[in-house]
C-alpha positions, 0 to 999 in steps of 0.5 A: 500500500502506498503512503500517499492518498489522492484527492478526488473532487474539489480544489485539490483534485488529482493531488496527493498527500501523506496525511493520515486523518479521516477528515482533511480541511483546507482553508479558502480566503474566497469567503472571509469574516472578520471578528472582534475578539475579547481582547479588542484585536481582530480575528479572521475566519475563512471558508473551509473545503472538507474531504473525507478519507475512504478506503476501498478494496479491489481484490487484495489491494487496499485503495484509500482516497480523500473524497470532496465532502463540501464547502462551508462558509464562515458564519 
C-alpha cells in the first residue's frame, strides 16, 4: 500500500498527500469574516473545503482516497 492518498473532487483534485486523518480541511480566503475578539484585536475566519478519507478494496489491494465532502462558509 502506498503512503500517499489522492484527492478526488474539489480544489485539490488529482493531488496527493501523506496525511493520515479521516477528515482533511483546507482553508479558502474566497469567503472571509472578520471578528472582534475579547481582547479588542481582530480575528479572521475563512471558508473551509472538507474531504473525507475512504478506503476501498479491489481484490487484495487496499485503495484509500480523500473524497470532496463540501464547502462551508464562515458564519
